[in-house]
PyMOL Python script that loads the backbone (N, CA, C, O; Angstrom):
from pymol import cmd

cmd.read_pdbstr("""\
ATOM      1  N   MET A   1      89.911 108.118 105.279  1.00  0.00           N
ATOM      2  CA  MET A   1      88.734 108.197 104.440  1.00  0.00           C
ATOM      3  C   MET A   1      88.267 106.769 104.121  1.00  0.00           C
ATOM      4  O   MET A   1      89.051 105.936 103.666  1.00  0.00           O
ATOM      5  N   SER A   2      86.994 106.507 104.365  1.00  0.00           N
ATOM      6  CA  SER A   2      86.469 105.158 104.151  1.00  0.00           C
ATOM      7  C   SER A   2      86.192 104.904 102.669  1.00  0.00           C
ATOM      8  O   SER A   2      86.208 105.824 101.851  1.00  0.00           O
ATOM      9  N   LYS A   3      85.940 103.648 102.345  1.00  0.00           N
ATOM     10  CA  LYS A   3      85.636 103.283 100.958  1.00  0.00           C
ATOM     11  C   LYS A   3      84.383 103.996 100.477  1.00  0.00           C
ATOM     12  O   LYS A   3      84.297 104.427  99.327  1.00  0.00           O
ATOM     13  N   ARG A   4      83.410 104.113 101.380  1.00  0.00           N
ATOM     14  CA  ARG A   4      82.166 104.781 101.014  1.00  0.00           C
ATOM     15  C   ARG A   4      82.419 106.246 100.695  1.00  0.00           C
ATOM     16  O   ARG A   4      81.862 106.772  99.731  1.00  0.00           O
ATOM     17  N   ASP A   5      83.249 106.910 101.484  1.00  0.00           N
ATOM     18  CA  ASP A   5      83.581 108.309 101.236  1.00  0.00           C
ATOM     19  C   ASP A   5      84.331 108.477  99.918  1.00  0.00           C
ATOM     20  O   ASP A   5      84.084 109.426  99.174  1.00  0.00           O
ATOM     21  N   LYS A   6      85.244 107.558  99.636  1.00  0.00           N
ATOM     22  CA  LYS A   6      85.992 107.613  98.382  1.00  0.00           C
ATOM     23  C   LYS A   6      85.066 107.430  97.186  1.00  0.00           C
ATOM     24  O   LYS A   6      85.220 108.099  96.164  1.00  0.00           O
ATOM     25  N   LEU A   7      84.107 106.525  97.317  1.00  0.00           N
ATOM     26  CA  LEU A   7      83.158 106.282  96.243  1.00  0.00           C
ATOM     27  C   LEU A   7      82.277 107.510  96.015  1.00  0.00           C
ATOM     28  O   LEU A   7      82.026 107.897  94.874  1.00  0.00           O
ATOM     29  N   LEU A   8      81.815 108.113  97.091  1.00  0.00           N
ATOM     30  CA  LEU A   8      81.013 109.335  96.965  1.00  0.00           C
ATOM     31  C   LEU A   8      81.808 110.463  96.315  1.00  0.00           C
ATOM     32  O   LEU A   8      81.281 111.204  95.485  1.00  0.00           O
ATOM     33  N   GLN A   9      83.072 110.588  96.692  1.00  0.00           N
ATOM     34  CA  GLN A   9      83.910 111.627  96.104  1.00  0.00           C
ATOM     35  C   GLN A   9      84.100 111.385  94.601  1.00  0.00           C
ATOM     36  O   GLN A   9      84.100 112.328  93.809  1.00  0.00           O
ATOM     37  N   ARG A  10      84.260 110.127  94.222  1.00  0.00           N
ATOM     38  CA  ARG A  10      84.408 109.803  92.802  1.00  0.00           C
ATOM     39  C   ARG A  10      83.124 110.105  92.035  1.00  0.00           C
ATOM     40  O   ARG A  10      83.175 110.561  90.893  1.00  0.00           O
ATOM     41  N   PHE A  11      81.967 109.852  92.662  1.00  0.00           N
ATOM     42  CA  PHE A  11      80.676 110.176  92.042  1.00  0.00           C
ATOM     43  C   PHE A  11      80.572 111.677  91.804  1.00  0.00           C
ATOM     44  O   PHE A  11      80.096 112.112  90.755  1.00  0.00           O
ATOM     45  N   ARG A  12      81.015 112.464  92.775  1.00  0.00           N
ATOM     46  CA  ARG A  12      80.950 113.924  92.646  1.00  0.00           C
ATOM     47  C   ARG A  12      81.909 114.431  91.571  1.00  0.00           C
ATOM     48  O   ARG A  12      81.569 115.330  90.802  1.00  0.00           O
ATOM     49  N   ASN A  13      83.097 113.854  91.524  1.00  0.00           N
ATOM     50  CA  ASN A  13      84.109 114.326  90.577  1.00  0.00           C
ATOM     51  C   ASN A  13      83.791 113.966  89.130  1.00  0.00           C
ATOM     52  O   ASN A  13      84.041 114.763  88.226  1.00  0.00           O
ATOM     53  N   ASN A  14      83.244 112.782  88.903  1.00  0.00           N
ATOM     54  CA  ASN A  14      82.988 112.347  87.537  1.00  0.00           C
ATOM     55  C   ASN A  14      81.718 111.495  87.470  1.00  0.00           C
ATOM     56  O   ASN A  14      81.797 110.266  87.477  1.00  0.00           O
ATOM     57  N   PRO A  15      80.551 112.138  87.406  1.00  0.00           N
ATOM     58  CA  PRO A  15      79.302 111.377  87.390  1.00  0.00           C
ATOM     59  C   PRO A  15      79.057 110.596  86.099  1.00  0.00           C
ATOM     60  O   PRO A  15      78.116 109.805  86.028  1.00  0.00           O
ATOM     61  N   LYS A  16      79.883 110.805  85.091  1.00  0.00           N
ATOM     62  CA  LYS A  16      79.684 110.099  83.824  1.00  0.00           C
ATOM     63  C   LYS A  16      80.217 108.669  83.838  1.00  0.00           C
ATOM     64  O   LYS A  16      79.876 107.873  82.963  1.00  0.00           O
ATOM     65  N   THR A  17      81.041 108.340  84.811  1.00  0.00           N
ATOM     66  CA  THR A  17      81.656 107.005  84.840  1.00  0.00           C
ATOM     67  C   THR A  17      81.240 106.208  86.071  1.00  0.00           C
ATOM     68  O   THR A  17      82.067 105.569  86.722  1.00  0.00           O
ATOM     69  N   VAL A  18      79.955 106.255  86.376  1.00  0.00           N
ATOM     70  CA  VAL A  18      79.435 105.531  87.537  1.00  0.00           C
ATOM     71  C   VAL A  18      78.658 104.317  87.044  1.00  0.00           C
ATOM     72  O   VAL A  18      77.767 104.434  86.204  1.00  0.00           O
ATOM     73  N   ARG A  19      79.001 103.172  87.568  1.00  0.00           N
ATOM     74  CA  ARG A  19      78.340 101.927  87.171  1.00  0.00           C
ATOM     75  C   ARG A  19      77.151 101.641  88.096  1.00  0.00           C
ATOM     76  O   ARG A  19      77.119 102.065  89.251  1.00  0.00           O
ATOM     77  N   PHE A  20      76.179 100.911  87.548  1.00  0.00           N
ATOM     78  CA  PHE A  20      74.989 100.549  88.313  1.00  0.00           C
ATOM     79  C   PHE A  20      75.363  99.762  89.559  1.00  0.00           C
ATOM     80  O   PHE A  20      74.780  99.975  90.623  1.00  0.00           O
ATOM     81  N   GLU A  21      76.312  98.869  89.444  1.00  0.00           N
ATOM     82  CA  GLU A  21      76.718  98.036  90.579  1.00  0.00           C
ATOM     83  C   GLU A  21      77.262  98.881  91.722  1.00  0.00           C
ATOM     84  O   GLU A  21      77.039  98.569  92.892  1.00  0.00           O
ATOM     85  N   GLU A  22      77.982  99.960  91.382  1.00  0.00           N
ATOM     86  CA  GLU A  22      78.525 100.845  92.415  1.00  0.00           C
ATOM     87  C   GLU A  22      77.407 101.582  93.152  1.00  0.00           C
ATOM     88  O   GLU A  22      77.442 101.722  94.374  1.00  0.00           O
ATOM     89  N   VAL A  23      76.424 102.048  92.399  1.00  0.00           N
ATOM     90  CA  VAL A  23      75.276 102.726  93.011  1.00  0.00           C
ATOM     91  C   VAL A  23      74.518 101.760  93.908  1.00  0.00           C
ATOM     92  O   VAL A  23      74.128 102.110  95.022  1.00  0.00           O
ATOM     93  N   ASP A  24      74.312 100.550  93.420  1.00  0.00           N
ATOM     94  CA  ASP A  24      73.600  99.527  94.186  1.00  0.00           C
ATOM     95  C   ASP A  24      74.312  99.254  95.515  1.00  0.00           C
ATOM     96  O   ASP A  24      73.680  99.237  96.571  1.00  0.00           O
ATOM     97  N   THR A  25      75.603  99.046  95.457  1.00  0.00           N
ATOM     98  CA  THR A  25      76.391  98.775  96.654  1.00  0.00           C
ATOM     99  C   THR A  25      76.324  99.949  97.638  1.00  0.00           C
ATOM    100  O   THR A  25      76.133  99.749  98.838  1.00  0.00           O
ATOM    101  N   LEU A  26      76.479 101.149  97.135  1.00  0.00           N
ATOM    102  CA  LEU A  26      76.478 102.335  97.989  1.00  0.00           C
ATOM    103  C   LEU A  26      75.136 102.518  98.689  1.00  0.00           C
ATOM    104  O   LEU A  26      75.094 102.752  99.897  1.00  0.00           O
ATOM    105  N   LEU A  27      74.052 102.413  97.948  1.00  0.00           N
ATOM    106  CA  LEU A  27      72.732 102.632  98.542  1.00  0.00           C
ATOM    107  C   LEU A  27      72.387 101.554  99.558  1.00  0.00           C
ATOM    108  O   LEU A  27      71.779 101.847 100.587  1.00  0.00           O
ATOM    109  N   LEU A  28      72.763 100.327  99.287  1.00  0.00           N
ATOM    110  CA  LEU A  28      72.500  99.256 100.251  1.00  0.00           C
ATOM    111  C   LEU A  28      73.323  99.448 101.516  1.00  0.00           C
ATOM    112  O   LEU A  28      72.858  99.115 102.605  1.00  0.00           O
ATOM    113  N   GLN A  29      74.544  99.983 101.394  1.00  0.00           N
ATOM    114  CA  GLN A  29      75.367 100.276 102.570  1.00  0.00           C
ATOM    115  C   GLN A  29      74.751 101.379 103.423  1.00  0.00           C
ATOM    116  O   GLN A  29      74.887 101.372 104.647  1.00  0.00           O
ATOM    117  N   PHE A  30      74.074 102.327 102.777  1.00  0.00           N
ATOM    118  CA  PHE A  30      73.422 103.409 103.508  1.00  0.00           C
ATOM    119  C   PHE A  30      72.136 102.961 104.189  1.00  0.00           C
ATOM    120  O   PHE A  30      71.584 103.696 105.007  1.00  0.00           O
ATOM    121  N   GLY A  31      71.650 101.762 103.862  1.00  0.00           N
ATOM    122  CA  GLY A  31      70.451 101.251 104.513  1.00  0.00           C
ATOM    123  C   GLY A  31      69.194 101.338 103.676  1.00  0.00           C
ATOM    124  O   GLY A  31      68.095 101.145 104.196  1.00  0.00           O
ATOM    125  N   PHE A  32      69.328 101.623 102.399  1.00  0.00           N
ATOM    126  CA  PHE A  32      68.172 101.657 101.513  1.00  0.00           C
ATOM    127  C   PHE A  32      67.667 100.240 101.270  1.00  0.00           C
ATOM    128  O   PHE A  32      68.442  99.285 101.303  1.00  0.00           O
ATOM    129  N   THR A  33      66.370 100.107 101.028  1.00  0.00           N
ATOM    130  CA  THR A  33      65.818  98.824 100.616  1.00  0.00           C
ATOM    131  C   THR A  33      65.646  98.862  99.108  1.00  0.00           C
ATOM    132  O   THR A  33      65.347  99.909  98.534  1.00  0.00           O
ATOM    133  N   LYS A  34      65.834  97.719  98.473  1.00  0.00           N
ATOM    134  CA  LYS A  34      65.833  97.658  97.013  1.00  0.00           C
ATOM    135  C   LYS A  34      64.645  96.844  96.519  1.00  0.00           C
ATOM    136  O   LYS A  34      64.318  95.787  97.059  1.00  0.00           O
ATOM    137  N   ARG A  35      64.010  97.367  95.478  1.00  0.00           N
ATOM    138  CA  ARG A  35      62.969  96.644  94.773  1.00  0.00           C
ATOM    139  C   ARG A  35      63.275  96.780  93.286  1.00  0.00           C
ATOM    140  O   ARG A  35      63.397  97.894  92.777  1.00  0.00           O
ATOM    141  N   GLN A  36      63.400  95.663  92.591  1.00  0.00           N
ATOM    142  CA  GLN A  36      63.751  95.727  91.178  1.00  0.00           C
ATOM    143  C   GLN A  36      62.651  95.082  90.355  1.00  0.00           C
ATOM    144  O   GLN A  36      62.231  93.952  90.606  1.00  0.00           O
ATOM    145  N   SER A  37      62.201  95.835  89.366  1.00  0.00           N
ATOM    146  CA  SER A  37      61.215  95.302  88.437  1.00  0.00           C
ATOM    147  C   SER A  37      61.678  95.640  87.031  1.00  0.00           C
ATOM    148  O   SER A  37      61.743  96.811  86.656  1.00  0.00           O
ATOM    149  N   GLY A  38      61.995  94.627  86.266  1.00  0.00           N
ATOM    150  CA  GLY A  38      62.465  94.859  84.906  1.00  0.00           C
ATOM    151  C   GLY A  38      63.830  95.499  84.882  1.00  0.00           C
ATOM    152  O   GLY A  38      64.771  95.011  85.507  1.00  0.00           O
ATOM    153  N   SER A  39      63.934  96.601  84.152  1.00  0.00           N
ATOM    154  CA  SER A  39      65.232  97.239  83.966  1.00  0.00           C
ATOM    155  C   SER A  39      65.479  98.396  84.926  1.00  0.00           C
ATOM    156  O   SER A  39      66.474  99.107  84.781  1.00  0.00           O
ATOM    157  N   HIS A  40      64.602  98.603  85.900  1.00  0.00           N
ATOM    158  CA  HIS A  40      64.756  99.686  86.858  1.00  0.00           C
ATOM    159  C   HIS A  40      64.808  99.136  88.278  1.00  0.00           C
ATOM    160  O   HIS A  40      64.102  98.187  88.622  1.00  0.00           O
ATOM    161  N   ALA A  41      65.650  99.746  89.085  1.00  0.00           N
ATOM    162  CA  ALA A  41      65.720  99.400  90.506  1.00  0.00           C
ATOM    163  C   ALA A  41      65.254 100.620  91.296  1.00  0.00           C
ATOM    164  O   ALA A  41      65.672 101.746  91.023  1.00  0.00           O
ATOM    165  N   THR A  42      64.393 100.386  92.270  1.00  0.00           N
ATOM    166  CA  THR A  42      63.884 101.453  93.110  1.00  0.00           C
ATOM    167  C   THR A  42      64.408 101.238  94.521  1.00  0.00           C
ATOM    168  O   THR A  42      64.293 100.149  95.083  1.00  0.00           O
ATOM    169  N   TYR A  43      64.984 102.291  95.084  1.00  0.00           N
ATOM    170  CA  TYR A  43      65.562 102.243  96.425  1.00  0.00           C
ATOM    171  C   TYR A  43      64.762 103.182  97.319  1.00  0.00           C
ATOM    172  O   TYR A  43      64.390 104.282  96.910  1.00  0.00           O
ATOM    173  N   LYS A  44      64.501 102.733  98.548  1.00  0.00           N
ATOM    174  CA  LYS A  44      63.711 103.536  99.470  1.00  0.00           C
ATOM    175  C   LYS A  44      64.394 103.590 100.831  1.00  0.00           C
ATOM    176  O   LYS A  44      64.888 102.586 101.345  1.00  0.00           O
ATOM    177  N   PHE A  45      64.406 104.793 101.397  1.00  0.00           N
ATOM    178  CA  PHE A  45      64.940 105.013 102.743  1.00  0.00           C
ATOM    179  C   PHE A  45      64.016 106.022 103.406  1.00  0.00           C
ATOM    180  O   PHE A  45      64.102 107.221 103.139  1.00  0.00           O
ATOM    181  N   GLY A  46      63.144 105.541 104.259  1.00  0.00           N
ATOM    182  CA  GLY A  46      62.166 106.435 104.871  1.00  0.00           C
ATOM    183  C   GLY A  46      61.260 107.013 103.807  1.00  0.00           C
ATOM    184  O   GLY A  46      60.590 106.273 103.086  1.00  0.00           O
ATOM    185  N   GLU A  47      61.236 108.327 103.703  1.00  0.00           N
ATOM    186  CA  GLU A  47      60.415 108.988 102.696  1.00  0.00           C
ATOM    187  C   GLU A  47      61.168 109.239 101.391  1.00  0.00           C
ATOM    188  O   GLU A  47      60.572 109.672 100.405  1.00  0.00           O
ATOM    189  N   HIS A  48      62.451 108.973 101.380  1.00  0.00           N
ATOM    190  CA  HIS A  48      63.276 109.216 100.199  1.00  0.00           C
ATOM    191  C   HIS A  48      63.186 108.029  99.248  1.00  0.00           C
ATOM    192  O   HIS A  48      63.304 106.875  99.659  1.00  0.00           O
ATOM    193  N   LEU A  49      62.975 108.332  97.972  1.00  0.00           N
ATOM    194  CA  LEU A  49      62.807 107.311  96.952  1.00  0.00           C
ATOM    195  C   LEU A  49      63.626 107.694  95.733  1.00  0.00           C
ATOM    196  O   LEU A  49      63.577 108.839  95.284  1.00  0.00           O
ATOM    197  N   ILE A  50      64.373 106.749  95.199  1.00  0.00           N
ATOM    198  CA  ILE A  50      65.147 106.998  93.983  1.00  0.00           C
ATOM    199  C   ILE A  50      65.035 105.776  93.078  1.00  0.00           C
ATOM    200  O   ILE A  50      65.143 104.636  93.530  1.00  0.00           O
ATOM    201  N   THR A  51      64.816 106.038  91.799  1.00  0.00           N
ATOM    202  CA  THR A  51      64.734 104.979  90.802  1.00  0.00           C
ATOM    203  C   THR A  51      65.910 105.121  89.859  1.00  0.00           C
ATOM    204  O   THR A  51      66.175 106.203  89.334  1.00  0.00           O
ATOM    205  N   VAL A  52      66.615 104.016  89.647  1.00  0.00           N
ATOM    206  CA  VAL A  52      67.803 104.012  88.796  1.00  0.00           C
ATOM    207  C   VAL A  52      67.628 102.934  87.731  1.00  0.00           C
ATOM    208  O   VAL A  52      67.433 101.765  88.064  1.00  0.00           O
ATOM    209  N   PRO A  53      67.696 103.313  86.451  1.00  0.00           N
ATOM    210  CA  PRO A  53      67.591 102.291  85.409  1.00  0.00           C
ATOM    211  C   PRO A  53      68.903 101.520  85.276  1.00  0.00           C
ATOM    212  O   PRO A  53      69.989 102.079  85.425  1.00  0.00           O
ATOM    213  N   PHE A  54      68.778 100.244  84.996  1.00  0.00           N
ATOM    214  CA  PHE A  54      69.953  99.409  84.775  1.00  0.00           C
ATOM    215  C   PHE A  54      70.444  99.688  83.369  1.00  0.00           C
ATOM    216  O   PHE A  54      69.720  99.462  82.399  1.00  0.00           O
ATOM    217  N   ARG A  55      71.671 100.180  83.251  1.00  0.00           N
ATOM    218  CA  ARG A  55      72.224 100.548  81.959  1.00  0.00           C
ATOM    219  C   ARG A  55      73.709 100.246  81.982  1.00  0.00           C
ATOM    220  O   ARG A  55      74.399 100.559  82.953  1.00  0.00           O
ATOM    221  N   LYS A  56      74.200  99.638  80.914  1.00  0.00           N
ATOM    222  CA  LYS A  56      75.623  99.311  80.834  1.00  0.00           C
ATOM    223  C   LYS A  56      76.285 100.166  79.782  1.00  0.00           C
ATOM    224  O   LYS A  56      75.623 100.492  78.797  1.00  0.00           O
ATOM    225  N   PRO A  57      77.511 100.548  79.908  1.00  0.00           N
ATOM    226  CA  PRO A  57      78.370 100.300  81.050  1.00  0.00           C
ATOM    227  C   PRO A  57      78.140 101.295  82.187  1.00  0.00           C
ATOM    228  O   PRO A  57      78.449 100.987  83.338  1.00  0.00           O
ATOM    229  N   TYR A  58      77.598 102.494  81.886  1.00  0.00           N
ATOM    230  CA  TYR A  58      77.440 103.516  82.922  1.00  0.00           C
ATOM    231  C   TYR A  58      75.996 104.018  82.957  1.00  0.00           C
ATOM    232  O   TYR A  58      75.297 104.015  81.944  1.00  0.00           O
ATOM    233  N   ILE A  59      75.567 104.447  84.144  1.00  0.00           N
ATOM    234  CA  ILE A  59      74.249 105.070  84.236  1.00  0.00           C
ATOM    235  C   ILE A  59      74.394 106.542  83.863  1.00  0.00           C
ATOM    236  O   ILE A  59      75.496 107.090  83.868  1.00  0.00           O
ATOM    237  N   LEU A  60      73.281 107.166  83.543  1.00  0.00           N
ATOM    238  CA  LEU A  60      73.320 108.565  83.130  1.00  0.00           C
ATOM    239  C   LEU A  60      73.674 109.478  84.299  1.00  0.00           C
ATOM    240  O   LEU A  60      73.278 109.215  85.434  1.00  0.00           O
ATOM    241  N   PRO A  61      74.421 110.555  84.026  1.00  0.00           N
ATOM    242  CA  PRO A  61      74.851 111.467  85.094  1.00  0.00           C
ATOM    243  C   PRO A  61      73.694 112.094  85.877  1.00  0.00           C
ATOM    244  O   PRO A  61      73.853 112.402  87.058  1.00  0.00           O
ATOM    245  N   VAL A  62      72.546 112.286  85.251  1.00  0.00           N
ATOM    246  CA  VAL A  62      71.415 112.896  85.955  1.00  0.00           C
ATOM    247  C   VAL A  62      70.983 112.030  87.138  1.00  0.00           C
ATOM    248  O   VAL A  62      70.570 112.571  88.163  1.00  0.00           O
ATOM    249  N   TYR A  63      71.065 110.715  87.029  1.00  0.00           N
ATOM    250  CA  TYR A  63      70.702 109.828  88.139  1.00  0.00           C
ATOM    251  C   TYR A  63      71.733 109.903  89.260  1.00  0.00           C
ATOM    252  O   TYR A  63      71.387 109.796  90.436  1.00  0.00           O
ATOM    253  N   VAL A  64      72.985 110.084  88.897  1.00  0.00           N
ATOM    254  CA  VAL A  64      74.042 110.215  89.906  1.00  0.00           C
ATOM    255  C   VAL A  64      73.846 111.515  90.691  1.00  0.00           C
ATOM    256  O   VAL A  64      73.989 111.537  91.913  1.00  0.00           O
ATOM    257  N   LYS A  65      73.520 112.590  89.984  1.00  0.00           N
ATOM    258  CA  LYS A  65      73.297 113.868  90.656  1.00  0.00           C
ATOM    259  C   LYS A  65      72.093 113.801  91.588  1.00  0.00           C
ATOM    260  O   LYS A  65      72.132 114.343  92.693  1.00  0.00           O
ATOM    261  N   ASN A  66      71.016 113.137  91.148  1.00  0.00           N
ATOM    262  CA  ASN A  66      69.850 112.960  92.020  1.00  0.00           C
ATOM    263  C   ASN A  66      70.210 112.146  93.252  1.00  0.00           C
ATOM    264  O   ASN A  66      69.784 112.465  94.362  1.00  0.00           O
ATOM    265  N   LEU A  67      70.987 111.105  93.057  1.00  0.00           N
ATOM    266  CA  LEU A  67      71.435 110.262  94.162  1.00  0.00           C
ATOM    267  C   LEU A  67      72.225 111.078  95.179  1.00  0.00           C
ATOM    268  O   LEU A  67      71.999 110.956  96.383  1.00  0.00           O
ATOM    269  N   LEU A  68      73.144 111.903  94.706  1.00  0.00           N
ATOM    270  CA  LEU A  68      73.960 112.713  95.611  1.00  0.00           C
ATOM    271  C   LEU A  68      73.101 113.717  96.377  1.00  0.00           C
ATOM    272  O   LEU A  68      73.348 113.959  97.559  1.00  0.00           O
ATOM    273  N   GLU A  69      72.094 114.304  95.725  1.00  0.00           N
ATOM    274  CA  GLU A  69      71.204 115.244  96.398  1.00  0.00           C
ATOM    275  C   GLU A  69      70.429 114.543  97.516  1.00  0.00           C
ATOM    276  O   GLU A  69      70.286 115.084  98.613  1.00  0.00           O
ATOM    277  N   ILE A  70      69.931 113.338  97.232  1.00  0.00           N
ATOM    278  CA  ILE A  70      69.178 112.602  98.240  1.00  0.00           C
ATOM    279  C   ILE A  70      70.067 112.219  99.413  1.00  0.00           C
ATOM    280  O   ILE A  70      69.651 112.322 100.567  1.00  0.00           O
ATOM    281  N   LEU A  71      71.289 111.776  99.127  1.00  0.00           N
ATOM    282  CA  LEU A  71      72.204 111.393 100.205  1.00  0.00           C
ATOM    283  C   LEU A  71      72.575 112.594 101.065  1.00  0.00           C
ATOM    284  O   LEU A  71      72.723 112.460 102.280  1.00  0.00           O
ATOM    285  N   GLU A  72      72.729 113.769 100.449  1.00  0.00           N
ATOM    286  CA  GLU A  72      73.011 114.979 101.220  1.00  0.00           C
ATOM    287  C   GLU A  72      71.824 115.354 102.098  1.00  0.00           C
ATOM    288  O   GLU A  72      72.007 115.771 103.241  1.00  0.00           O
ATOM    289  N   ALA A  73      70.612 115.210 101.575  1.00  0.00           N
ATOM    290  CA  ALA A  73      69.409 115.519 102.356  1.00  0.00           C
ATOM    291  C   ALA A  73      69.282 114.563 103.544  1.00  0.00           C
ATOM    292  O   ALA A  73      68.895 114.973 104.638  1.00  0.00           O
ATOM    293  N   ILE A  74      69.605 113.303 103.324  1.00  0.00           N
ATOM    294  CA  ILE A  74      69.551 112.331 104.405  1.00  0.00           C
ATOM    295  C   ILE A  74      70.607 112.652 105.452  1.00  0.00           C
ATOM    296  O   ILE A  74      70.337 112.570 106.650  1.00  0.00           O
ATOM    297  N   GLY A  75      71.805 113.015 105.013  1.00  0.00           N
ATOM    298  CA  GLY A  75      72.884 113.357 105.940  1.00  0.00           C
ATOM    299  C   GLY A  75      72.542 114.552 106.800  1.00  0.00           C
ATOM    300  O   GLY A  75      72.863 114.574 107.988  1.00  0.00           O
ATOM    301  N   GLU A  76      71.891 115.550 106.215  1.00  0.00           N
ATOM    302  CA  GLU A  76      71.502 116.742 106.973  1.00  0.00           C
ATOM    303  C   GLU A  76      70.392 116.429 107.966  1.00  0.00           C
ATOM    304  O   GLU A  76      70.367 116.987 109.062  1.00  0.00           O
ATOM    305  N   SER A  77      69.478 115.545 107.595  1.00  0.00           N
ATOM    306  CA  SER A  77      68.366 115.230 108.500  1.00  0.00           C
ATOM    307  C   SER A  77      68.833 114.348 109.675  1.00  0.00           C
ATOM    308  O   SER A  77      68.213 114.353 110.738  1.00  0.00           O
ATOM    309  N   LEU A  78      69.922 113.599 109.480  1.00  0.00           N
ATOM    310  CA  LEU A  78      70.427 112.746 110.558  1.00  0.00           C
ATOM    311  C   LEU A  78      71.245 113.523 111.582  1.00  0.00           C
ATOM    312  O   LEU A  78      71.407 113.076 112.717  1.00  0.00           O
ATOM    313  N   GLU A  79      71.754 114.673 111.190  1.00  0.00           N
ATOM    314  CA  GLU A  79      72.610 115.454 112.094  1.00  0.00           C
ATOM    315  C   GLU A  79      71.825 116.236 113.109  1.00  0.00           C
ATOM    316  O   GLU A  79      72.409 116.939 113.934  1.00  0.00           O
TER     317      GLU A  79
END
""", "prot")
cmd.dss("prot")
cmd.show_as("cartoon", "prot")
cmd.util.cbc("prot")
cmd.orient("prot")
């Protein structure tokens, strides 16, 4: 199991303890482009767009769930 898979599994198991830096690293590894303005970062991959607010220590679980849904949609479209 790769580091990326382990990170995704941790996001699924406990979305309340996900840090912004982890989301940033994961999305950039998947090939998303990042645009940051103020306290929000916007990531784009093709037609998929996700905005994540910078919040310490953890981002809200709703953003993690949206992220996982988008990554699943991308995975299905690539297969």
